[in-house]
C-alpha positions as CSV (number, residue, x, y, z in Angstrom):
1,X,-44.3,-33.4,28.4
2,X,-45.1,-33.6,32.1
3,X,-47.6,-31.1,33.4
4,X,-46.5,-29.0,36.3
5,X,-48.7,-26.8,38.5
6,X,-47.2,-24.9,41.4
7,X,-48.6,-25.5,44.9
8,X,-47.8,-21.9,45.7
9,X,-50.1,-19.0,45.3
10,X,-49.2,-16.6,42.4
11,X,-50.6,-13.3,41.3
12,X,-51.9,-12.4,37.8
13,X,-49.5,-10.9,35.3
14,X,-50.4,-8.1,32.9
15,X,-48.7,-5.7,30.5
16,X,-49.5,-2.0,30.2
17,X,-48.2,0.2,27.3
18,X,-47.6,3.9,27.4
19,X,-47.7,4.9,23.7
20,X,-46.3,8.4,23.1
21,X,-46.6,10.6,20.1
22,X,-46.2,14.3,19.3
23,X,-49.3,16.4,18.5
24,X,-48.8,20.1,17.8
25,X,-45.4,19.8,19.4
26,X,-46.8,18.4,22.6
27,X,-46.1,15.0,24.1
28,X,-49.3,13.0,24.1
29,X,-50.0,9.4,25.2
30,X,-52.8,7.0,24.2
31,X,-55.6,5.9,26.4
32,X,-58.5,3.5,26.0
33,X,-61.9,3.7,27.6
34,X,-62.7,0.4,29.4
35,X,-66.1,-1.1,28.6
36,X,-66.7,-2.5,32.1
37,X,-66.4,0.7,34.1
38,X,-66.1,3.6,31.6
39,X,-62.7,4.7,33.0
40,X,-59.8,5.8,30.9
41,X,-56.7,3.5,31.2
42,X,-53.5,2.6,29.4
43,X,-53.8,-0.1,26.7
44,X,-52.9,-3.5,28.2
45,X,-54.2,-6.8,29.5
46,X,-53.4,-10.2,31.0
47,X,-50.6,-12.5,29.9
48,X,-51.9,-15.5,28.0
49,X,-50.6,-19.1,28.3
50,X,-47.6,-19.7,26.1
51,X,-47.0,-16.0,25.5
52,X,-44.0,-13.9,26.3
53,X,-44.3,-10.5,28.0
54,X,-43.2,-8.7,24.8
55,X,-45.7,-10.6,22.7
56,X,-48.5,-9.8,25.2
57,X,-47.7,-6.0,25.2
58,X,-47.6,-5.9,21.3
59,X,-50.8,-8.0,21.1
60,X,-52.8,-5.9,23.6
61,X,-51.8,-2.6,22.0
62,X,-52.8,-3.8,18.6
63,X,-56.0,-5.5,19.7
64,X,-57.3,-2.5,21.7
65,X,-56.1,0.4,19.5
66,X,-55.1,-1.0,16.1
67,X,-51.6,0.3,16.5
68,X,-48.4,-1.6,15.8
69,X,-45.8,0.7,17.2
70,X,-42.3,0.8,15.5
71,X,-40.6,1.1,18.9
72,X,-41.7,-0.6,22.2
73,X,-39.5,-1.4,25.2
74,X,-40.0,-2.6,28.8
75,X,-39.1,0.1,31.4
76,X,-40.6,-0.8,34.8
77,X,-42.6,-3.3,36.9
78,X,-45.5,-2.4,39.3
79,X,-46.4,-4.8,42.0
80,X,-48.2,-2.9,44.8
81,X,-50.7,-5.6,46.1
82,X,-53.5,-3.0,46.1
83,X,-52.9,-1.5,42.7
84,X,-55.8,-3.6,41.2
85,X,-59.0,-3.9,43.3
86,X,-60.1,-7.1,41.4
87,X,-57.1,-9.3,42.3
88,X,-53.4,-8.9,43.0
89,X,-51.8,-8.1,39.7
90,X,-48.2,-7.4,38.6
91,X,-48.0,-5.0,35.7
92,X,-45.0,-5.1,33.3
93,X,-45.0,-1.6,31.8
94,X,-43.7,-0.7,28.4
95,X,-43.0,2.6,26.7
96,X,-43.7,2.9,23.0
97,X,-43.3,5.5,20.3
98,X,-45.5,6.2,17.2
99,X,-45.8,9.1,14.8
100,X,-49.4,10.4,14.8
101,X,-49.5,11.4,11.2
102,X,-52.1,9.4,9.2
103,X,-52.6,7.2,12.3
104,X,-55.9,5.4,12.3
105,X,-57.1,4.5,15.8
106,X,-59.5,1.7,16.4
107,X,-61.3,0.7,19.6
108,X,-61.7,-3.0,19.8
109,X,-62.1,-6.0,22.1
110,X,-62.8,-4.8,25.7
111,X,-62.6,-1.0,25.1
112,X,-65.2,1.5,23.7
113,X,-63.0,4.4,22.7
114,X,-59.4,5.4,22.0
115,X,-58.0,8.9,22.5
116,X,-54.8,10.9,22.7
117,X,-54.2,13.0,25.8
118,X,-51.4,15.5,26.5
119,X,-49.0,14.4,29.2
120,X,-49.4,17.8,30.9
121,X,-53.2,17.4,31.0
122,X,-53.8,13.8,31.6
123,X,-57.2,12.7,33.0
124,X,-57.7,10.5,36.1
125,X,-56.8,7.0,34.9
126,X,-57.7,3.6,36.3
127,X,-55.5,1.7,38.7
128,X,-52.1,3.3,39.1
129,X,-51.9,4.3,35.5
130,X,-51.3,8.0,36.2
131,X,-48.1,7.0,38.1
132,X,-47.0,4.7,35.3
133,X,-47.6,7.4,32.6
134,X,-45.7,10.0,34.6
135,X,-42.7,7.7,35.1
136,X,-42.8,6.7,31.4
137,X,-42.6,10.4,30.3
138,X,-39.3,10.6,32.4
139,X,-38.1,7.5,30.6
140,X,-38.7,9.1,27.2
141,X,-36.7,12.2,28.3
142,X,-33.7,10.1,29.4
143,X,-34.0,7.9,26.2
144,X,-33.6,11.0,24.1
145,X,-30.3,11.8,25.8
146,X,-29.0,8.2,25.7
147,X,-30.5,7.0,22.4
148,X,-31.2,10.1,20.3
149,X,-31.9,8.0,17.2
150,X,-35.2,7.0,18.8
151,X,-36.5,10.5,18.0
152,X,-36.8,9.3,14.4
153,X,-39.7,7.1,15.5
154,X,-41.7,10.4,16.0
155,X,-41.2,11.3,12.3
156,X,-43.0,9.7,9.4
157,X,-40.8,10.5,6.4
158,X,-38.2,13.2,5.8
159,X,-37.8,16.2,8.1
160,X,-36.0,19.6,8.3
161,X,-33.4,20.2,11.0
162,X,-35.8,22.8,12.6
163,X,-38.5,20.1,12.8
164,X,-36.1,17.7,14.3
165,X,-35.0,20.2,16.9
166,X,-38.6,21.0,17.8
167,X,-39.1,17.3,18.4
168,X,-36.1,17.1,20.7
169,X,-37.3,20.2,22.6
170,X,-40.8,18.7,23.1
171,X,-39.3,15.6,24.5
172,X,-36.3,16.8,26.5
173,X,-36.8,20.5,27.1
174,X,-34.7,23.6,27.4
175,X,-31.4,22.1,26.2
176,X,-32.9,21.8,22.7
177,X,-34.7,25.2,22.6
178,X,-34.4,27.4,19.5
179,X,-31.8,29.7,21.2
180,X,-29.4,26.7,21.1
181,X,-29.8,26.2,17.4
182,X,-26.1,26.4,16.6
183,X,-25.0,23.9,19.3
184,X,-27.8,21.5,18.2
185,X,-26.8,21.5,14.6
186,X,-23.1,21.0,15.5
187,X,-24.1,18.1,17.7
188,X,-26.3,16.6,15.0
189,X,-23.4,16.9,12.5
190,X,-20.8,15.4,14.7
191,X,-22.8,12.7,16.5
192,X,-20.9,9.4,16.9
193,X,-18.4,10.8,14.3
194,X,-20.7,10.1,11.4
195,X,-23.7,12.5,12.1
196,X,-27.2,11.8,13.3
197,X,-28.8,12.5,10.0
198,X,-28.1,12.5,6.3
199,X,-29.0,15.0,3.6
200,X,-31.6,13.6,1.2
201,X,-30.9,16.2,-1.5
202,X,-34.5,17.3,-1.4
203,X,-36.0,20.6,-0.3
204,X,-39.2,21.5,1.6
205,X,-40.9,24.6,0.1
206,X,-43.1,26.9,2.1
207,X,-43.6,30.6,2.9
208,X,-40.0,31.0,3.8
209,X,-36.9,30.0,1.8
210,X,-36.6,26.3,1.0
211,X,-35.1,24.1,3.7
212,X,-33.1,20.9,3.3
213,X,-34.8,17.7,4.1
214,X,-33.0,15.0,6.1
215,X,-33.3,11.3,6.9
216,X,-31.8,9.2,9.7
217,X,-28.2,8.4,9.0
218,X,-28.1,4.7,8.1
219,X,-24.5,4.4,9.2
220,X,-25.6,4.6,12.8
221,X,-27.8,1.5,12.4
222,X,-25.0,-0.3,10.4
223,X,-22.6,0.4,13.3
224,X,-25.1,-0.8,15.8
225,X,-25.4,-4.1,14.0
226,X,-21.6,-4.7,13.7
């Protein structure tokens, strides 16, 4: 194979991942502390030779945090020439979703710590990562409207309809508030003509009367693959 090297200047290319979860019904995102300067930043790093952008995002997230997210998707590119003081770098940004239950975080490679932060109280981040995170949170809100099945990625196992509605409210706001319980349940029941969830036949017991437990409706995913 003939080796080709461009005569033209080209910038560095990196991926950054905004990994979201829900903690105490608040939207949180994951940050790593950089070893070289001690600043908090989004997980990410430079594209390696022979690697696709998706592969780079998945690898960097797993290397720096130990997380292999069940959902990850590109949402925006950031190319301000001054966004990285070290060199001109284009960032390919990804949004990811992960349930936080039983999640073991691990700082590795070039980071010294890993920590969840609430979106409403994010610290000052390196580079333009505050901007990336804020725009990613708007993406999550719009995804809930257009692809509500993605909400299942925030749940690890079965859930009640009340728990599901709380998740929708945390992600997309007032439309899914408790006062709209009846409309929410009708929408869940009639979604796409087959329903968003299916009854597992199991109950969750607590201080109140038992509540039915639900799972994602597999017919939705079957239809998506047809």
